[in-house]
C-alpha positions in Angstrom: 2.5 7.6 23.0 3.7 4.8 20.4 4.3 1.5 22.2 7.7 0.6 21.7 8.8 -3.4 20.3 8.7 -5.0 23.0 5.4 -4.0 24.2 4.1 -4.1 21.1 1.4 -7.0 19.8 3.8 -9.5 20.5 2.4 -12.9 17.5 1.1 -10.3 14.6 2.6 -12.6 11.9 0.3 -15.4 13.7 -3.1 -13.0 14.5 -2.7 -11.9 10.8 -2.7 -15.4 9.8 -5.2 -16.7 11.8 -7.7 -13.6 10.3 -6.5 -15.3 6.5 -7.5 -18.4 7.2 -11.0 -17.6 8.5 -11.6 -15.2 5.6 -10.1 -17.7 3.3 -13.2 -20.3 4.8 -15.7 -18.2 4.0 -16.3 -18.9 0.0 -18.9 -20.9 0.4 -21.1 -18.4 2.2 -20.1 -16.0 0.0 -21.1 -18.1 -2.7 -24.8 -18.5 -1.2 -25.6 -15.2 -0.2 -23.7 -13.8 -3.1 -27.6 -13.4 -4.4 -28.2 -10.4 -1.8 -29.8 -7.5 -2.5 -27.2 -5.7 0.2 -24.2 -7.7 -0.3 -22.3 -5.0 -2.1 -23.3 -2.6 1.1 -21.3 -6.0 2.7 -18.5 -5.8 0.1 -17.9 -2.2 0.2 -18.1 -2.4 4.2 -14.8 -5.2 3.9 -12.5 -3.4 2.0 -13.2 0.1 3.5 -12.5 -1.6 6.7 -9.4 -3.6 4.9 -7.7 -0.5 4.4 -8.4 0.0 7.2 -7.8 -1.8 10.1 -8.1 -4.7 9.0 -4.6 -6.2 6.8 -5.9 -9.0 4.7 -6.2 -9.5 0.8 -9.9 -8.3 -0.1 -9.1 -10.9 -2.7 -10.4 -14.0 -0.7 -13.8 -12.3 -0.2 -14.1 -10.7 -3.8 -12.6 -13.4 -6.1 -16.0 -16.4 -5.0 -18.3 -13.1 -4.9 -17.1 -11.5 -8.7 -18.0 -15.4 -10.5 -20.4 -15.8 -8.8 -22.4 -12.5 -9.9 -20.7 -12.5 -13.5 -23.0 -9.5 -14.1 -21.8 -7.6 -11.1 -18.8 -8.1 -11.3 -17.6 -4.0 -12.6 -20.3 -2.6 -10.7 -18.4 -4.1 -7.4 -15.0 -2.9 -8.2 -16.5 0.3 -8.8 -18.1 -0.5 -4.9 -15.0 -1.9 -3.1 -12.5 0.9 -5.3 -14.7 3.9 -3.7 -15.1 2.6 -0.4 -11.5 1.8 -0.2 -10.5 5.2 -0.4 -13.1 6.4 2.4 -11.0 4.2 4.2 -7.6 6.1 3.0 -9.0 9.2 3.7 -9.9 8.2 7.1 -6.9 6.8 7.4 -4.7 10.1 6.1 -6.0 12.4 8.8 -4.3 9.6 11.1 -1.5 10.4 10.0 -2.3 13.9 9.9 -3.4 14.1 13.2 -2.5 11.6 15.2 0.5 10.3 13.9 2.3 10.0 17.7 -0.9 8.3 19.4 -3.4 6.7 17.4 -0.8 6.3 13.9 2.5 4.8 16.4 0.2 2.2 18.1 -0.9 0.8 15.4 2.4 0.2 13.4 3.8 -0.6 17.1 0.5 -3.3 17.0 1.3 -4.8 14.3 4.9 -4.6 14.0 5.2 -2.8 11.1 8.4 -0.6 12.2 10.0 -1.9 9.8 7.8 -1.4 6.5 7.2 2.2 8.4 10.5 3.2 7.5 11.4 1.8 5.0 7.8 3.2 2.8 8.6 6.3 4.3 11.6 6.7 2.6 10.6 5.8 -0.9 7.9 8.5 -0.3 10.7 10.7 0.6 12.4 9.3 -3.0 9.4 9.1 -4.9 5.7 10.6 -3.4 3.0 9.7 -6.2 4.5 6.9 -7.6 5.5 5.2 -4.7 2.4 5.7 -3.9 0.8 3.7 -7.1 3.7 2.0 -6.0 2.6 0.2 -3.4 -0.6 -1.5 -4.8 2.1 -4.0 -5.5 4.5 -4.1 -2.6 4.5 -6.2 0.0 4.1 -2.9 2.4 0.3 -2.5 4.5 -0.8 0.0 2.4 -2.2 1.5 5.8 0.8 2.7 5.6 1.1 4.6 2.4 -2.2 6.7 4.3 -0.4 7.2 7.9 3.1 8.3 5.6 1.2 10.6 3.3 -0.6 11.8 6.2 2.0 12.4 8.2 3.9 14.4 5.8 1.4 16.5 5.2 1.0 15.2 1.7 -1.5 16.9 -0.3 -5.0 14.8 -0.1 -6.3 15.6 -4.3 -2.9 13.5 -5.0 -2.8 11.1 -2.9 -7.1 10.5 -3.0 -5.9 10.3 -6.4 -2.8 8.0 -6.5 -4.2 6.1 -4.0 -7.5 5.8 -6.2 -5.2 4.3 -9.6 -3.1 1.6 -7.6 -6.8 0.9 -5.6 -8.4 0.5 -9.1 -5.2 -1.6 -10.9 -6.1 -3.7 -8.1 -9.7 -4.7 -8.5 -10.5 -3.7 -11.6 -7.8 -5.7 -12.7 -9.0 -8.6 -11.0 -12.9 -8.3 -12.0 -10.9 -8.5 -15.4 -9.0 -11.8 -14.3 -12.5 -13.1 -13.3 -14.2 -11.9 -16.5 -11.7 -13.7 -18.5 -11.0 -16.8 -16.3 -14.1 -17.2 -14.3 -13.0 -19.3 -10.8 -9.6 -20.0 -11.7 -8.7 -16.2 -10.8 -8.3 -18.1 -7.9 -5.9 -20.2 -8.0 -3.8 -17.9 -10.9 -4.4 -14.6 -8.4 -2.7 -16.3 -6.0 0.9 -18.0 -7.8 1.0 -14.8 -9.6 -0.3 -11.8 -7.3 2.6 -9.9 -7.3 3.3 -10.7 -11.2 -0.2 -9.6 -11.8 -0.8 -6.3 -9.9 2.9 -5.8 -11.6 1.9 -6.4 -14.9 -1.0 -3.9 -14.2 1.9 -1.7 -12.4 3.4 -1.2 -16.4 0.1 -1.1 -18.6 -0.9 1.9 -16.7 3.2 3.5 -16.8 2.4 2.8 -20.6 -0.3 4.2 -21.0 0.3 7.2 -19.4 3.8 7.5 -21.1 1.6 7.5 -24.6 -1.2 10.1 -23.6 1.8 12.3 -22.2 3.6 11.8 -24.7 1.0 12.2 -27.7 0.2 15.4 -25.8 3.0 17.3 -26.9 
């Protein structure tokens, strides 16, 4: 059964800060290994882990890699998006089949009780679009998987929403690196919420025009 908040891991924010610090220091290593024939496999694994169990921004790995591999930017975005969806599928089934055990324990361990309740309410009100909007909110992506699974939301719709959200994130990042190169890291650090919201707004505009044109 899920641990109560008092039994949960007491320093989730400190743990996440430590992990983030360690990942940020991998930039030079990523650059050195950027030409490795197995690099995309490792990035796919990192994306899978980030979507499922590691609440850290993959951008700190992707930006140096993309900047050093400008010829593989779009392929890299596709690989990490698909790997993320593979992790999201597992997270969905955790919410569907083991919300009161594994899912609840994960929420308690990372101190996500308040965020979980916030997103659950948004999901009940917005459904599909709440899943997409989660990509530009501070709420961890893992919670959208658990909530969708626990609510028995249709898996194809969940994957579609997640694919749109993660695709906007990773292909938007690829575009940023394509346009600005290594300066993309500084731009992302200072404007990540604005960039995410802009990508989401652009998607909504394109969707609206498509629906209107189809009438």
